[in-house]
mmCIF file of the N, C-alpha and C atoms, coordinates in Angstrom:
data_MODEL
# 
_entry.id   MODEL 
# 
loop_
_atom_site.group_PDB 
_atom_site.id 
_atom_site.type_symbol 
_atom_site.label_atom_id 
_atom_site.label_alt_id 
_atom_site.label_comp_id 
_atom_site.label_asym_id 
_atom_site.label_entity_id 
_atom_site.label_seq_id 
_atom_site.pdbx_PDB_ins_code 
_atom_site.Cartn_x 
_atom_site.Cartn_y 
_atom_site.Cartn_z 
_atom_site.occupancy 
_atom_site.B_iso_or_equiv 
_atom_site.pdbx_formal_charge 
_atom_site.auth_seq_id 
_atom_site.auth_comp_id 
_atom_site.auth_asym_id 
_atom_site.auth_atom_id 
_atom_site.pdbx_PDB_model_num 
ATOM 1   N N  . UNK A 1 1  ? 96.024  92.639  90.493  1.00 0.00 ? 1  UNK A N  1 
ATOM 2   C CA . UNK A 1 1  ? 96.366  93.988  90.906  1.00 0.00 ? 1  UNK A CA 1 
ATOM 3   C C  . UNK A 1 1  ? 97.889  94.150  90.871  1.00 0.00 ? 1  UNK A C  1 
ATOM 4   N N  . UNK A 1 2  ? 98.298  95.337  90.532  1.00 0.00 ? 2  UNK A N  1 
ATOM 5   C CA . UNK A 1 2  ? 99.730  95.601  90.523  1.00 0.00 ? 2  UNK A CA 1 
ATOM 6   C C  . UNK A 1 2  ? 100.246 96.074  91.872  1.00 0.00 ? 2  UNK A C  1 
ATOM 7   N N  . UNK A 1 3  ? 99.351  96.567  92.707  1.00 0.00 ? 3  UNK A N  1 
ATOM 8   C CA . UNK A 1 3  ? 99.719  97.062  94.040  1.00 0.00 ? 3  UNK A CA 1 
ATOM 9   C C  . UNK A 1 3  ? 98.474  97.009  94.921  1.00 0.00 ? 3  UNK A C  1 
ATOM 10  N N  . UNK A 1 4  ? 98.676  97.018  96.239  1.00 0.00 ? 4  UNK A N  1 
ATOM 11  C CA . UNK A 1 4  ? 97.505  97.033  97.127  1.00 0.00 ? 4  UNK A CA 1 
ATOM 12  C C  . UNK A 1 4  ? 96.740  98.346  97.016  1.00 0.00 ? 4  UNK A C  1 
ATOM 13  N N  . UNK A 1 5  ? 95.502  98.313  97.455  1.00 0.00 ? 5  UNK A N  1 
ATOM 14  C CA . UNK A 1 5  ? 94.680  99.526  97.466  1.00 0.00 ? 5  UNK A CA 1 
ATOM 15  C C  . UNK A 1 5  ? 95.269  100.553 98.438  1.00 0.00 ? 5  UNK A C  1 
ATOM 16  N N  . UNK A 1 6  ? 94.718  101.734 98.413  1.00 0.00 ? 6  UNK A N  1 
ATOM 17  C CA . UNK A 1 6  ? 95.245  102.860 99.192  1.00 0.00 ? 6  UNK A CA 1 
ATOM 18  C C  . UNK A 1 6  ? 95.425  102.556 100.673 1.00 0.00 ? 6  UNK A C  1 
ATOM 19  N N  . UNK A 1 7  ? 94.558  101.769 101.271 1.00 0.00 ? 7  UNK A N  1 
ATOM 20  C CA . UNK A 1 7  ? 94.661  101.468 102.699 1.00 0.00 ? 7  UNK A CA 1 
ATOM 21  C C  . UNK A 1 7  ? 95.748  100.463 103.029 1.00 0.00 ? 7  UNK A C  1 
ATOM 22  N N  . UNK A 1 8  ? 96.401  99.922  102.029 1.00 0.00 ? 8  UNK A N  1 
ATOM 23  C CA . UNK A 1 8  ? 97.452  98.937  102.243 1.00 0.00 ? 8  UNK A CA 1 
ATOM 24  C C  . UNK A 1 8  ? 96.915  97.519  102.114 1.00 0.00 ? 8  UNK A C  1 
ATOM 25  N N  . UNK A 1 9  ? 97.820  96.581  102.005 1.00 0.00 ? 9  UNK A N  1 
ATOM 26  C CA . UNK A 1 9  ? 97.462  95.177  101.839 1.00 0.00 ? 9  UNK A CA 1 
ATOM 27  C C  . UNK A 1 9  ? 96.868  94.608  103.124 1.00 0.00 ? 9  UNK A C  1 
ATOM 28  N N  . UNK A 1 10 ? 95.979  93.640  102.951 1.00 0.00 ? 10 UNK A N  1 
ATOM 29  C CA . UNK A 1 10 ? 95.467  92.904  104.110 1.00 0.00 ? 10 UNK A CA 1 
ATOM 30  C C  . UNK A 1 10 ? 96.548  91.942  104.592 1.00 0.00 ? 10 UNK A C  1 
ATOM 31  N N  . UNK A 1 11 ? 96.448  91.541  105.831 1.00 0.00 ? 11 UNK A N  1 
ATOM 32  C CA . UNK A 1 11 ? 97.379  90.567  106.406 1.00 0.00 ? 11 UNK A CA 1 
ATOM 33  C C  . UNK A 1 11 ? 96.883  89.168  106.042 1.00 0.00 ? 11 UNK A C  1 
ATOM 34  N N  . UNK A 1 12 ? 97.305  88.698  104.880 1.00 0.00 ? 12 UNK A N  1 
ATOM 35  C CA . UNK A 1 12 ? 96.834  87.405  104.377 1.00 0.00 ? 12 UNK A CA 1 
ATOM 36  C C  . UNK A 1 12 ? 97.252  86.245  105.270 1.00 0.00 ? 12 UNK A C  1 
ATOM 37  N N  . UNK A 1 13 ? 98.203  86.490  106.165 1.00 0.00 ? 13 UNK A N  1 
ATOM 38  C CA . UNK A 1 13 ? 98.630  85.450  107.102 1.00 0.00 ? 13 UNK A CA 1 
ATOM 39  C C  . UNK A 1 13 ? 97.533  85.102  108.107 1.00 0.00 ? 13 UNK A C  1 
ATOM 40  N N  . UNK A 1 14 ? 96.457  85.883  108.131 1.00 0.00 ? 14 UNK A N  1 
ATOM 41  C CA . UNK A 1 14 ? 95.310  85.568  108.984 1.00 0.00 ? 14 UNK A CA 1 
ATOM 42  C C  . UNK A 1 14 ? 94.553  84.343  108.462 1.00 0.00 ? 14 UNK A C  1 
ATOM 43  N N  . UNK A 1 15 ? 94.838  83.958  107.222 1.00 0.00 ? 15 UNK A N  1 
ATOM 44  C CA . UNK A 1 15 ? 94.231  82.764  106.631 1.00 0.00 ? 15 UNK A CA 1 
ATOM 45  C C  . UNK A 1 15 ? 95.113  81.573  106.983 1.00 0.00 ? 15 UNK A C  1 
ATOM 46  N N  . UNK A 1 16 ? 94.507  80.543  107.559 1.00 0.00 ? 16 UNK A N  1 
ATOM 47  C CA . UNK A 1 16 ? 95.243  79.341  107.932 1.00 0.00 ? 16 UNK A CA 1 
ATOM 48  C C  . UNK A 1 16 ? 95.887  78.722  106.692 1.00 0.00 ? 16 UNK A C  1 
ATOM 49  N N  . UNK A 1 17 ? 97.171  78.446  106.796 1.00 0.00 ? 17 UNK A N  1 
ATOM 50  C CA . UNK A 1 17 ? 97.914  77.865  105.674 1.00 0.00 ? 17 UNK A CA 1 
ATOM 51  C C  . UNK A 1 17 ? 98.754  78.881  104.926 1.00 0.00 ? 17 UNK A C  1 
ATOM 52  N N  . UNK A 1 18 ? 98.566  80.170  105.216 1.00 0.00 ? 18 UNK A N  1 
ATOM 53  C CA . UNK A 1 18 ? 99.377  81.209  104.578 1.00 0.00 ? 18 UNK A CA 1 
ATOM 54  C C  . UNK A 1 18 ? 100.343 81.764  105.615 1.00 0.00 ? 18 UNK A C  1 
ATOM 55  N N  . UNK A 1 19 ? 101.615 81.558  105.354 1.00 0.00 ? 19 UNK A N  1 
ATOM 56  C CA . UNK A 1 19 ? 102.669 82.122  106.181 1.00 0.00 ? 19 UNK A CA 1 
ATOM 57  C C  . UNK A 1 19 ? 103.336 83.264  105.440 1.00 0.00 ? 19 UNK A C  1 
ATOM 58  N N  . UNK A 1 20 ? 104.418 83.779  105.981 1.00 0.00 ? 20 UNK A N  1 
ATOM 59  C CA . UNK A 1 20 ? 105.093 84.920  105.351 1.00 0.00 ? 20 UNK A CA 1 
ATOM 60  C C  . UNK A 1 20 ? 105.525 84.673  103.908 1.00 0.00 ? 20 UNK A C  1 
ATOM 61  N N  . UNK A 1 21 ? 106.076 83.490  103.630 1.00 0.00 ? 21 UNK A N  1 
ATOM 62  C CA . UNK A 1 21 ? 106.548 83.208  102.263 1.00 0.00 ? 21 UNK A CA 1 
ATOM 63  C C  . UNK A 1 21 ? 105.383 83.126  101.284 1.00 0.00 ? 21 UNK A C  1 
ATOM 64  N N  . UNK A 1 22 ? 104.301 82.451  101.685 1.00 0.00 ? 22 UNK A N  1 
ATOM 65  C CA . UNK A 1 22 ? 103.147 82.359  100.788 1.00 0.00 ? 22 UNK A CA 1 
ATOM 66  C C  . UNK A 1 22 ? 102.485 83.715  100.601 1.00 0.00 ? 22 UNK A C  1 
ATOM 67  N N  . UNK A 1 23 ? 102.474 84.522  101.641 1.00 0.00 ? 23 UNK A N  1 
ATOM 68  C CA . UNK A 1 23 ? 101.928 85.868  101.494 1.00 0.00 ? 23 UNK A CA 1 
ATOM 69  C C  . UNK A 1 23 ? 102.737 86.644  100.457 1.00 0.00 ? 23 UNK A C  1 
ATOM 70  N N  . UNK A 1 24 ? 104.048 86.530  100.502 1.00 0.00 ? 24 UNK A N  1 
ATOM 71  C CA . UNK A 1 24 ? 104.900 87.191  99.510  1.00 0.00 ? 24 UNK A CA 1 
ATOM 72  C C  . UNK A 1 24 ? 104.605 86.678  98.107  1.00 0.00 ? 24 UNK A C  1 
ATOM 73  N N  . UNK A 1 25 ? 104.428 85.370  97.978  1.00 0.00 ? 25 UNK A N  1 
ATOM 74  C CA . UNK A 1 25 ? 104.120 84.775  96.674  1.00 0.00 ? 25 UNK A CA 1 
ATOM 75  C C  . UNK A 1 25 ? 102.782 85.303  96.153  1.00 0.00 ? 25 UNK A C  1 
ATOM 76  N N  . UNK A 1 26 ? 101.780 85.314  97.009  1.00 0.00 ? 26 UNK A N  1 
ATOM 77  C CA . UNK A 1 26 ? 100.471 85.819  96.592  1.00 0.00 ? 26 UNK A CA 1 
ATOM 78  C C  . UNK A 1 26 ? 100.555 87.290  96.200  1.00 0.00 ? 26 UNK A C  1 
ATOM 79  N N  . UNK A 1 27 ? 101.251 88.094  96.996  1.00 0.00 ? 27 UNK A N  1 
ATOM 80  C CA . UNK A 1 27 ? 101.425 89.510  96.663  1.00 0.00 ? 27 UNK A CA 1 
ATOM 81  C C  . UNK A 1 27 ? 102.133 89.676  95.325  1.00 0.00 ? 27 UNK A C  1 
ATOM 82  N N  . UNK A 1 28 ? 103.142 88.858  95.071  1.00 0.00 ? 28 UNK A N  1 
ATOM 83  C CA . UNK A 1 28 ? 103.884 88.941  93.809  1.00 0.00 ? 28 UNK A CA 1 
ATOM 84  C C  . UNK A 1 28 ? 102.996 88.625  92.604  1.00 0.00 ? 28 UNK A C  1 
ATOM 85  N N  . UNK A 1 29 ? 101.912 87.882  92.851  1.00 0.00 ? 29 UNK A N  1 
ATOM 86  C CA . UNK A 1 29 ? 100.979 87.545  91.777  1.00 0.00 ? 29 UNK A CA 1 
ATOM 87  C C  . UNK A 1 29 ? 99.730  88.440  91.794  1.00 0.00 ? 29 UNK A C  1 
ATOM 88  N N  . UNK A 1 30 ? 99.767  89.511  92.576  1.00 0.00 ? 30 UNK A N  1 
ATOM 89  C CA . UNK A 1 30 ? 98.704  90.498  92.545  1.00 0.00 ? 30 UNK A CA 1 
ATOM 90  C C  . UNK A 1 30 ? 97.575  90.294  93.529  1.00 0.00 ? 30 UNK A C  1 
ATOM 91  N N  . UNK A 1 31 ? 97.733  89.367  94.475  1.00 0.00 ? 31 UNK A N  1 
ATOM 92  C CA . UNK A 1 31 ? 96.708  89.126  95.484  1.00 0.00 ? 31 UNK A CA 1 
ATOM 93  C C  . UNK A 1 31 ? 97.132  89.791  96.794  1.00 0.00 ? 31 UNK A C  1 
ATOM 94  N N  . UNK A 1 32 ? 96.395  90.824  97.173  1.00 0.00 ? 32 UNK A N  1 
ATOM 95  C CA . UNK A 1 32 ? 96.734  91.606  98.365  1.00 0.00 ? 32 UNK A CA 1 
ATOM 96  C C  . UNK A 1 32 ? 95.603  91.666  99.387  1.00 0.00 ? 32 UNK A C  1 
ATOM 97  N N  . UNK A 1 33 ? 94.391  91.324  98.962  1.00 0.00 ? 33 UNK A N  1 
ATOM 98  C CA . UNK A 1 33 ? 93.224  91.584  99.797  1.00 0.00 ? 33 UNK A CA 1 
ATOM 99  C C  . UNK A 1 33 ? 92.356  90.342  99.959  1.00 0.00 ? 33 UNK A C  1 
ATOM 100 N N  . UNK A 1 34 ? 91.711  90.261  101.131 1.00 0.00 ? 34 UNK A N  1 
ATOM 101 C CA . UNK A 1 34 ? 90.825  89.138  101.418 1.00 0.00 ? 34 UNK A CA 1 
ATOM 102 C C  . UNK A 1 34 ? 89.718  89.015  100.378 1.00 0.00 ? 34 UNK A C  1 
ATOM 103 N N  . UNK A 1 35 ? 89.152  90.153  99.952  1.00 0.00 ? 35 UNK A N  1 
ATOM 104 C CA . UNK A 1 35 ? 88.041  90.070  99.000  1.00 0.00 ? 35 UNK A CA 1 
ATOM 105 C C  . UNK A 1 35 ? 88.474  89.500  97.651  1.00 0.00 ? 35 UNK A C  1 
ATOM 106 N N  . UNK A 1 36 ? 89.741  89.657  97.292  1.00 0.00 ? 36 UNK A N  1 
ATOM 107 C CA . UNK A 1 36 ? 90.227  89.055  96.055  1.00 0.00 ? 36 UNK A CA 1 
ATOM 108 C C  . UNK A 1 36 ? 90.188  87.528  96.161  1.00 0.00 ? 36 UNK A C  1 
ATOM 109 N N  . UNK A 1 37 ? 90.695  87.002  97.262  1.00 0.00 ? 37 UNK A N  1 
ATOM 110 C CA . UNK A 1 37 ? 90.718  85.556  97.465  1.00 0.00 ? 37 UNK A CA 1 
ATOM 111 C C  . UNK A 1 37 ? 89.296  85.036  97.658  1.00 0.00 ? 37 UNK A C  1 
ATOM 112 N N  . UNK A 1 38 ? 88.462  85.796  98.349  1.00 0.00 ? 38 UNK A N  1 
ATOM 113 C CA . UNK A 1 38 ? 87.072  85.394  98.579  1.00 0.00 ? 38 UNK A CA 1 
ATOM 114 C C  . UNK A 1 38 ? 86.314  85.217  97.268  1.00 0.00 ? 38 UNK A C  1 
ATOM 115 N N  . UNK A 1 39 ? 86.731  85.898  96.229  1.00 0.00 ? 39 UNK A N  1 
ATOM 116 C CA . UNK A 1 39 ? 86.050  85.847  94.935  1.00 0.00 ? 39 UNK A CA 1 
ATOM 117 C C  . UNK A 1 39 ? 86.584  84.753  94.003  1.00 0.00 ? 39 UNK A C  1 
ATOM 118 N N  . UNK A 1 40 ? 87.601  84.015  94.437  1.00 0.00 ? 40 UNK A N  1 
ATOM 119 C CA . UNK A 1 40 ? 88.147  82.967  93.568  1.00 0.00 ? 40 UNK A CA 1 
ATOM 120 C C  . UNK A 1 40 ? 87.089  81.926  93.238  1.00 0.00 ? 40 UNK A C  1 
ATOM 121 N N  . UNK A 1 41 ? 87.080  81.502  91.993  1.00 0.00 ? 41 UNK A N  1 
ATOM 122 C CA . UNK A 1 41 ? 86.225  80.400  91.546  1.00 0.00 ? 41 UNK A CA 1 
ATOM 123 C C  . UNK A 1 41 ? 86.958  79.085  91.834  1.00 0.00 ? 41 UNK A C  1 
ATOM 124 N N  . UNK A 1 42 ? 86.266  77.963  91.761  1.00 0.00 ? 42 UNK A N  1 
ATOM 125 C CA . UNK A 1 42 ? 86.965  76.678  91.919  1.00 0.00 ? 42 UNK A CA 1 
ATOM 126 C C  . UNK A 1 42 ? 88.112  76.514  90.927  1.00 0.00 ? 42 UNK A C  1 
ATOM 127 N N  . UNK A 1 43 ? 87.947  77.016  89.711  1.00 0.00 ? 43 UNK A N  1 
ATOM 128 C CA . UNK A 1 43 ? 89.020  76.933  88.715  1.00 0.00 ? 43 UNK A CA 1 
ATOM 129 C C  . UNK A 1 43 ? 90.235  77.758  89.136  1.00 0.00 ? 43 UNK A C  1 
ATOM 130 N N  . UNK A 1 44 ? 89.992  78.925  89.734  1.00 0.00 ? 44 UNK A N  1 
ATOM 131 C CA . UNK A 1 44 ? 91.105  79.758  90.202  1.00 0.00 ? 44 UNK A CA 1 
ATOM 132 C C  . UNK A 1 44 ? 91.817  79.103  91.378  1.00 0.00 ? 44 UNK A C  1 
ATOM 133 N N  . UNK A 1 45 ? 91.064  78.487  92.286  1.00 0.00 ? 45 UNK A N  1 
ATOM 134 C CA . UNK A 1 45 ? 91.677  77.763  93.407  1.00 0.00 ? 45 UNK A CA 1 
ATOM 135 C C  . UNK A 1 45 ? 92.560  76.651  92.866  1.00 0.00 ? 45 UNK A C  1 
ATOM 136 N N  . UNK A 1 46 ? 92.061  75.916  91.886  1.00 0.00 ? 46 UNK A N  1 
ATOM 137 C CA . UNK A 1 46 ? 92.842  74.825  91.280  1.00 0.00 ? 46 UNK A CA 1 
ATOM 138 C C  . UNK A 1 46 ? 94.104  75.364  90.631  1.00 0.00 ? 46 UNK A C  1 
ATOM 139 N N  . UNK A 1 47 ? 93.997  76.522  89.956  1.00 0.00 ? 47 UNK A N  1 
ATOM 140 C CA . UNK A 1 47 ? 95.173  77.117  89.320  1.00 0.00 ? 47 UNK A CA 1 
ATOM 141 C C  . UNK A 1 47 ? 96.202  77.528  90.368  1.00 0.00 ? 47 UNK A C  1 
ATOM 142 N N  . UNK A 1 48 ? 95.755  78.182  91.426  1.00 0.00 ? 48 UNK A N  1 
ATOM 143 C CA . UNK A 1 48 ? 96.665  78.599  92.505  1.00 0.00 ? 48 UNK A CA 1 
ATOM 144 C C  . UNK A 1 48 ? 97.341  77.370  93.108  1.00 0.00 ? 48 UNK A C  1 
ATOM 145 N N  . UNK A 1 49 ? 96.559  76.334  93.394  1.00 0.00 ? 49 UNK A N  1 
ATOM 146 C CA . UNK A 1 49 ? 97.108  75.108  93.984  1.00 0.00 ? 49 UNK A CA 1 
ATOM 147 C C  . UNK A 1 49 ? 98.161  74.472  93.088  1.00 0.00 ? 49 UNK A C  1 
ATOM 148 N N  . UNK A 1 50 ? 97.922  74.487  91.795  1.00 0.00 ? 50 UNK A N  1 
ATOM 149 C CA . UNK A 1 50 ? 98.813  73.803  90.857  1.00 0.00 ? 50 UNK A CA 1 
ATOM 150 C C  . UNK A 1 50 ? 99.981  74.655  90.372  1.00 0.00 ? 50 UNK A C  1 
ATOM 151 N N  . UNK A 1 51 ? 99.833  75.979  90.425  1.00 0.00 ? 51 UNK A N  1 
ATOM 152 C CA . UNK A 1 51 ? 100.790 76.860  89.749  1.00 0.00 ? 51 UNK A CA 1 
ATOM 153 C C  . UNK A 1 51 ? 101.709 77.639  90.678  1.00 0.00 ? 51 UNK A C  1 
ATOM 154 N N  . UNK A 1 52 ? 101.171 78.196  91.741  1.00 0.00 ? 52 UNK A N  1 
ATOM 155 C CA . UNK A 1 52 ? 101.993 79.071  92.575  1.00 0.00 ? 52 UNK A CA 1 
ATOM 156 C C  . UNK A 1 52 ? 102.936 78.258  93.448  1.00 0.00 ? 52 UNK A C  1 
ATOM 157 N N  . UNK A 1 53 ? 104.211 78.632  93.461  1.00 0.00 ? 53 UNK A N  1 
ATOM 158 C CA . UNK A 1 53 ? 105.185 77.873  94.247  1.00 0.00 ? 53 UNK A CA 1 
ATOM 159 C C  . UNK A 1 53 ? 104.886 77.908  95.737  1.00 0.00 ? 53 UNK A C  1 
ATOM 160 N N  . UNK A 1 54 ? 104.981 76.748  96.362  1.00 0.00 ? 54 UNK A N  1 
ATOM 161 C CA . UNK A 1 54 ? 104.816 76.653  97.799  1.00 0.00 ? 54 UNK A CA 1 
ATOM 162 C C  . UNK A 1 54 ? 103.390 76.412  98.258  1.00 0.00 ? 54 UNK A C  1 
ATOM 163 N N  . UNK A 1 55 ? 102.416 76.554  97.365  1.00 0.00 ? 55 UNK A N  1 
ATOM 164 C CA . UNK A 1 55 ? 101.019 76.381  97.776  1.00 0.00 ? 55 UNK A CA 1 
ATOM 165 C C  . UNK A 1 55 ? 100.706 74.901  97.958  1.00 0.00 ? 55 UNK A C  1 
ATOM 166 N N  . UNK A 1 56 ? 101.061 74.090  97.000  1.00 0.00 ? 56 UNK A N  1 
ATOM 167 C CA . UNK A 1 56 ? 100.943 72.642  97.120  1.00 0.00 ? 56 UNK A CA 1 
ATOM 168 C C  . UNK A 1 56 ? 99.583  72.131  97.562  1.00 0.00 ? 56 UNK A C  1 
ATOM 169 N N  . UNK A 1 57 ? 98.508  72.700  97.052  1.00 0.00 ? 57 UNK A N  1 
ATOM 170 C CA . UNK A 1 57 ? 97.176  72.220  97.377  1.00 0.00 ? 57 UNK A CA 1 
ATOM 171 C C  . UNK A 1 57 ? 96.527  72.858  98.590  1.00 0.00 ? 57 UNK A C  1 
ATOM 172 N N  . UNK A 1 58 ? 97.222  73.756  99.247  1.00 0.00 ? 58 UNK A N  1 
ATOM 173 C CA . UNK A 1 58 ? 96.679  74.348  100.484 1.00 0.00 ? 58 UNK A CA 1 
ATOM 174 C C  . UNK A 1 58 ? 95.460  75.223  100.251 1.00 0.00 ? 58 UNK A C  1 
ATOM 175 N N  . UNK A 1 59 ? 95.395  75.896  99.113  1.00 0.00 ? 59 UNK A N  1 
ATOM 176 C CA . UNK A 1 59 ? 94.271  76.813  98.878  1.00 0.00 ? 59 UNK A CA 1 
ATOM 177 C C  . UNK A 1 59 ? 92.940  76.073  98.941  1.00 0.00 ? 59 UNK A C  1 
ATOM 178 N N  . UNK A 1 60 ? 92.891  74.915  98.326  1.00 0.00 ? 60 UNK A N  1 
ATOM 179 C CA . UNK A 1 60 ? 91.672  74.120  98.363  1.00 0.00 ? 60 UNK A CA 1 
ATOM 180 C C  . UNK A 1 60 ? 91.512  73.355  99.658  1.00 0.00 ? 60 UNK A C  1 
ATOM 181 N N  . UNK A 1 61 ? 92.588  72.724  100.087 1.00 0.00 ? 61 UNK A N  1 
ATOM 182 C CA . UNK A 1 61 ? 92.548  71.888  101.297 1.00 0.00 ? 61 UNK A CA 1 
ATOM 183 C C  . UNK A 1 61 ? 92.189  72.692  102.541 1.00 0.00 ? 61 UNK A C  1 
ATOM 184 N N  . UNK A 1 62 ? 92.750  73.897  102.676 1.00 0.00 ? 62 UNK A N  1 
ATOM 185 C CA . UNK A 1 62 ? 92.501  74.745  103.846 1.00 0.00 ? 62 UNK A CA 1 
ATOM 186 C C  . UNK A 1 62 ? 91.326  75.707  103.622 1.00 0.00 ? 62 UNK A C  1 
ATOM 187 N N  . UNK A 1 63 ? 90.694  75.594  102.465 1.00 0.00 ? 63 UNK A N  1 
ATOM 188 C CA . UNK A 1 63 ? 89.523  76.412  102.121 1.00 0.00 ? 63 UNK A CA 1 
ATOM 189 C C  . UNK A 1 63 ? 89.790  77.903  102.313 1.00 0.00 ? 63 UNK A C  1 
ATOM 190 N N  . UNK A 1 64 ? 90.787  78.388  101.603 1.00 0.00 ? 64 UNK A N  1 
ATOM 191 C CA . UNK A 1 64 ? 91.159  79.790  101.697 1.00 0.00 ? 64 UNK A CA 1 
ATOM 192 C C  . UNK A 1 64 ? 90.010  80.721  101.321 1.00 0.00 ? 64 UNK A C  1 
ATOM 193 N N  . UNK A 1 65 ? 89.176  80.306  100.366 1.00 0.00 ? 65 UNK A N  1 
ATOM 194 C CA . UNK A 1 65 ? 88.078  81.171  99.923  1.00 0.00 ? 65 UNK A CA 1 
ATOM 195 C C  . UNK A 1 65 ? 87.128  81.455  101.082 1.00 0.00 ? 65 UNK A C  1 
ATOM 196 N N  . UNK A 1 66 ? 86.699  80.418  101.806 1.00 0.00 ? 66 UNK A N  1 
ATOM 197 C CA . UNK A 1 66 ? 85.787  80.620  102.938 1.00 0.00 ? 66 UNK A CA 1 
ATOM 198 C C  . UNK A 1 66 ? 86.455  81.424  104.039 1.00 0.00 ? 66 UNK A C  1 
ATOM 199 N N  . UNK A 1 67 ? 87.725  81.159  104.299 1.00 0.00 ? 67 UNK A N  1 
ATOM 200 C CA . UNK A 1 67 ? 88.434  81.913  105.327 1.00 0.00 ? 67 UNK A CA 1 
ATOM 201 C C  . UNK A 1 67 ? 88.545  83.389  104.919 1.00 0.00 ? 67 UNK A C  1 
ATOM 202 N N  . UNK A 1 68 ? 88.836  83.638  103.644 1.00 0.00 ? 68 UNK A N  1 
ATOM 203 C CA . UNK A 1 68 ? 88.959  85.011  103.165 1.00 0.00 ? 68 UNK A CA 1 
ATOM 204 C C  . UNK A 1 68 ? 87.617  85.736  103.234 1.00 0.00 ? 68 UNK A C  1 
ATOM 205 N N  . UNK A 1 69 ? 86.528  85.023  102.935 1.00 0.00 ? 69 UNK A N  1 
ATOM 206 C CA . UNK A 1 69 ? 85.192  85.634  103.062 1.00 0.00 ? 69 UNK A CA 1 
ATOM 207 C C  . UNK A 1 69 ? 84.932  86.060  104.498 1.00 0.00 ? 69 UNK A C  1 
ATOM 208 N N  . UNK A 1 70 ? 85.284  85.200  105.435 1.00 0.00 ? 70 UNK A N  1 
ATOM 209 C CA . UNK A 1 70 ? 85.083  85.531  106.854 1.00 0.00 ? 70 UNK A CA 1 
ATOM 210 C C  . UNK A 1 70 ? 85.917  86.744  107.254 1.00 0.00 ? 70 UNK A C  1 
ATOM 211 N N  . UNK A 1 71 ? 87.168  86.791  106.799 1.00 0.00 ? 71 UNK A N  1 
ATOM 212 C CA . UNK A 1 71 ? 88.036  87.936  107.129 1.00 0.00 ? 71 UNK A CA 1 
ATOM 213 C C  . UNK A 1 71 ? 87.544  89.217  106.472 1.00 0.00 ? 71 UNK A C  1 
ATOM 214 N N  . UNK A 1 72 ? 87.069  89.108  105.235 1.00 0.00 ? 72 UNK A N  1 
ATOM 215 C CA . UNK A 1 72 ? 86.588  90.298  104.508 1.00 0.00 ? 72 UNK A CA 1 
ATOM 216 C C  . UNK A 1 72 ? 85.337  90.881  105.162 1.00 0.00 ? 72 UNK A C  1 
ATOM 217 N N  . UNK A 1 73 ? 84.584  90.029  105.854 1.00 0.00 ? 73 UNK A N  1 
ATOM 218 C CA . UNK A 1 73 ? 83.344  90.484  106.506 1.00 0.00 ? 73 UNK A CA 1 
ATOM 219 C C  . UNK A 1 73 ? 83.606  91.296  107.765 1.00 0.00 ? 73 UNK A C  1 
ATOM 220 N N  . UNK A 1 74 ? 84.834  91.263  108.285 1.00 0.00 ? 74 UNK A N  1 
ATOM 221 C CA . UNK A 1 74 ? 85.160  91.997  109.520 1.00 0.00 ? 74 UNK A CA 1 
ATOM 222 C C  . UNK A 1 74 ? 85.246  93.475  109.257 1.00 0.00 ? 74 UNK A C  1 
# 
């Protein structure tokens, strides 16, 4: 995504392992919403872990996908 949806971006910091800097990094790469992260495949998690600066394996280790699914369900 180039920008968040009309209601604004979700607070990705609600996911354990994502702080302000990582939230900025994710936003810069088009990730603004819990449902986007909830839909990541294992290959996408591996790409995020290996490619995005500052992630360093946290997406898989902290299970961001499951956390994002829980947040999206609220």
